[in-house]
N, C-alpha and C positions, 0 to 999 in steps of 0.2 A: 536484664541480661547479665550473665556472668562475665567478669573481667579476666577470668583465668585463661592462660594461654592455651591454644588448641593442642591437643595431643597429636603425636605423629607416630606413624608406623616405621619400622626399620627401612622401609622402601621410599620414604618421603622424598629424599634427595634424588633418587632414581626417577621418580615421577616428574619432578621439576626439570631434570635434565632432558627428559623425553618430550617436554613441552606441554605437559598436562595442565589443564585448568583446575586449580585446587579450590575446594569449597569447604565450608564448615558443615560437617555432617555429624550432628549429635555430639559436638565438642571435639571432633577429630578433623584434622586437615586431610582431606581425601580427594583423589582425582575424580572429577565428574566426567571428563572426556579427554581424549588425546587428539585423534584425527577427526573426531566428530561422532555424535551419538548414532546417526544413521549408519555410518560406515562400520562402526564397532558392533552395532546390533546385527547387521548383515553378516559380519565376519563370524559371529557366534552361530547364527542360523545356518550358514553355508559352509563354514570351515572350522575356525577355532579362535577363541579369545581367552585371555588370562586376566584375572582380577586379583587385586590385592585385598585379602580378607583378614589381614593381620589385626585389624581393630576388633575382631570378634573375640569372645572370651573362651577360655578353656579351664574347666573345673575337673579335677581328678578326684574320684571317690573310691574308697576301698574299705575292705573289712568284711567279716562274716555277715554282718547285718546290713551291708550296703544295699543288697537287692531288696529285701523287704521294706527298708526305709524309702528307697527311691520309688517303689511301687505305691507308697502312701502319699508321696508328694508330686508325682507325675501322673498324667491321665492314661497313657498307654501302658501296656503290660510288659514289663521288662523280663518276666519269666519266659517270654517267647524268644528272647535273644540267646543265640548261641555265641560262643567266643568268636569275635571277628565280625559280628553283625551290628547293625544300627537301626534306629527307628526314630521317626518324627514324633514329637510329643509336646505336651503343654505343662507349664507351671501355672497354677490357678490360685486366685485368692479364695477366701472362704465363701464368697458369693458366686463362685463359678466363672468369674471374669478372668481374662487372660493377663497374667503378669508378663509371661514371655512364651514364645514358641521356640523350640530348640531341638537339637538332635542328640540322642543318647547312644553311646557306643559301648559295647562290652569288649574291652581290649584284652582281658585275661580273666580267669576265674576270680570272682569277687573284686574285680577292678573295672571301673567305668569312667568314661569321659563324657562330659556334657559340653557341647559347643553352643554358646549363648550369644544373643545379640549384643553388640558393642555398647549401646546406650543402657543396657540392663545389667551390666557386669556387677556393679556395686550393689544394686538393689537385689538381684538374684542371689548373690553370695550371702548377703546379710539375712535374707529371708530363709535360705537353706540352713545357714549356720545356726540360726536361732531355733530351728526345729530338729537339729541333728542330734541323734543319740551319741553319747560319749564314746561308744565303741566304733563309730563310723568316722573314718578319716576323710576330711574334705579340704582340698588344697586348691587355691586359686593360682594358676600358673599362666595367666593371660599375658603377663609381661615377658614371660620366658619364650613364648612361641610366636612365630610368624605363620601366616596362612596364605596360600595361593590357590585360586580356583581356576582350573582349566575347564572350559565349557565349549562344546560344539561337536558336530558329527565326526571330526577328525581327532577327537581326544585320545582314542585308543591308539591311533597311528603315532601320535607324539609320545605316548607312554612307551610304545615299542622302541621308537627311536632313542628316547632319552635313556632307557635302561638296556639298550642294545640287545633286546630280545632275551635278556637274562633273568627277567622277573615276571612271574605270573600276575597279571592285573587282578585286583579285587573285583568281584562281581558287584552288580548293582546292590546298594545298601549294605556293603561290606567294608571293612577296614583292615589294613595290614600294618604291622610294625616292622621296619627294616632299619639297618644301619648303613649310612653312606659316609665313607671316609671317617668312620668312628663316631659319627653323630646320629642320634636317634631321629627317625622320620616316621610319621604316621600318614598313610595314604588311604583316603576313603573315596567312595564312589557314590555321591548323592547329587547335589546340584540345585540351582535356583533359577534355571532358565528354561526348563523343559527339554534341554538337550542332554546328551551323554556328557560325562565329565568326571573329573577327579579333584579332590581337595588334598593339598599337600601341606602338612603341618611340620615345621622344622624349627630347630633352635633359632632364636631371633638373630643371632650373629651369623647364621648361614643363609639368611633371607636373600641378600643381594646376590651372592654367588648362584643360588638356586634360580632366582628370577632371571638373571642374565643367561644362565645355561638353557633355561626353557625357551627364552626368546631366540637364542641362537639355533637351537635344534628345531624350533617350530617355524622359523621364517620360511623355509622352503615349502611348507604346506599351508601357508597363509595365516599363521598365528599373528594376532594383533593384541597389544595391551588395551584393556577396556576399563572404562570408568563406571561410576555409579549411575550415570544417565542411561546407558544402554542396559545396565543390570535391572533398572526399574522398568524399562519398556519391555524387556524380555520376560521378566516374571509376570508382568501384567497381562501380556498376551496369553499366557497359560494359566492365569487366574491364581497365582500363588500369592498369599496374603503378605502384607508388610506390617510388622508389629509397630504400633504407634500410629498407624493409619487405618488399616483394615481390621486390626486386632487391638484390644485394649481392655482395661479393667472393668468396663461396662459391657463387654461383648463376650459371649461364650463360644467355645468351639462348635457347639451344635448350631448356633445361629450363623456361624461362619461357614457352615456346610462341611465341617471337618470332623464329623462324628466317627469316621473310620479310625481316627487316632485317639479315641476315647473308649476305654474298656469299662462299660458300666456293669459288667459281670464281676469285676473286682469288688469285694465287700466294702472297702473303705479307701478313699483317697480325698484329698482336699478339693472341695467344690462339688463332690459327687451329689449331695442332696439337691442342689439347684439343677444340675444337669438331669438328674433322674426325674425331677418335677417337669422340666421342659420336655423330656422324652415322653413322659406319661400323658401330659396335658396338651401337648402340641406347642409349637413355636408361634410367637407373635410376629416375628420378622426373620428374614434370611438375607445373608450377603449374596448378591447376584451380580453377574457381569452384564454390562450393556454395551451396545455399539451405536454410535451416532448414525442417523439415516440420511443426513445431508451434509454437504460441506459446512464446516463450522470451525471456529477456533477450538483448539484441543481442550477437553474438560480437565479440570484439576480437582484436588480434594476440596471438600467443604463447599461445593457448588450446590445450590438448591435443586431438588428433584420434584417435578410436578406431575400430577395425574388429574386430568379433567379440571385444570385450573387451580387445584389445591396442592400446596406443598406437602409432600408425604415423607420426605427424607432429605439427606444431603449426601453427596458423593464422598467416598472414603479415599479413592484413588482415581486418577485419570491421566491420560496422555494421548498423543498421536501414536497409533500403531504403525511402525515402519513396514510391517508385512502387509497389513490391510489398507494402509494409506488413508485411514479415517480415525476419528477419535473413538477411544474406548475407555471404560472405567468400571468401577464397582461401587455398590451402595447397598446398605441394609434397607430393604423395602418391606412394608407390611406384607404378611404372608399372602393376602388376597391378590397382590400385584407382583408376586415374586416368581411367576411362571414364565418360561421362555415364550417369546412372541408377544409379550405384553408391551403395548406402546406407552412410553413415558416422554417427558420433556426435561431437558437439562438447561438450567438458566446459566448462561455464560455472558458475563459483562453486560448484564441487564436485559439480555434478549434470550428467549426460549427457543431451543432447537429440538427437533424430534429425535428420539432414540428408541431402541427396542431392547428389552431384556433378552439375553441370549443364554445358551447352554455353555457350560465349561467344557473344554477350554475355548477361548476365542480363536486361537490359532493351533492347529494340529502340528505336532512335532514328531520326531523319531521316537519319543518316549510316551506319546499320548495317543 
């Protein structure tokens, strides 16, 4: 284990003052919960929650060759993006495995923003920089920005209150650039919970003021600060993958059921030959969600999955679903057993419990 001190976001002290339980998350000191995972989960499903996502990375790319270069290193097709739009995409290794899943934004003509996972900032930047044409400008500004994610069915209500009805909210999968008191802000509308929501990126020195203002404006409509615990249960209910658990260098986007974000019509991008082979010859396995069929301890990652007494896989994610009040999870199953309705067993603490393969998502939300 590394003896390096944990990294902190500009909101670390604010989390501590609010009584958050802080944990080591990929080398970052982050809040796992404030009032409790169940309460925070339900706040997002029924009203509104705010998450500190300042640990995530921001890369800015620009230049006349930025678009063709990004199209060669990412799976989705950035030519489809108009200014102010964004798309989910993947950075792959040469064998089609996932280095990172990220969101690419077109912020202006020939200008792009990549928001990457916190644990992958250094790796992603080094990988991109090593393959960058000299004409393309690539800047890592992760330390300059803070990020806040508002999630829940009342997200638009808070947006209206916060901006006093003076700003048009971006549409789904769009981003806008504005100035607040002379400081540049980027506001996007994507999310990681299955609910409506906004991501607000602001200068790091403005993080605390922005955080406090959101909590103040949002209190009357039920806004609660939320930690990583509820973020995980929320994303798992709608089957959004977590990099490092459900995605990794030995898994492809097609195996993960995310082929919609891969444009195999593009003639050339990193990892394409492997994905084309999988598409042509068929997959051997697929990431599928499952639901426990009887009361059991909650499943976690790396639990054995059995079929007819034989171990066929292990879980990649698992938790208790606050909405369904039963254990749920995901696993890469052999294609013969990856269809909805397939009975399987999950071994939890030495005992096997029945489960069923399900369709995505496990919980229907306002966006699914």
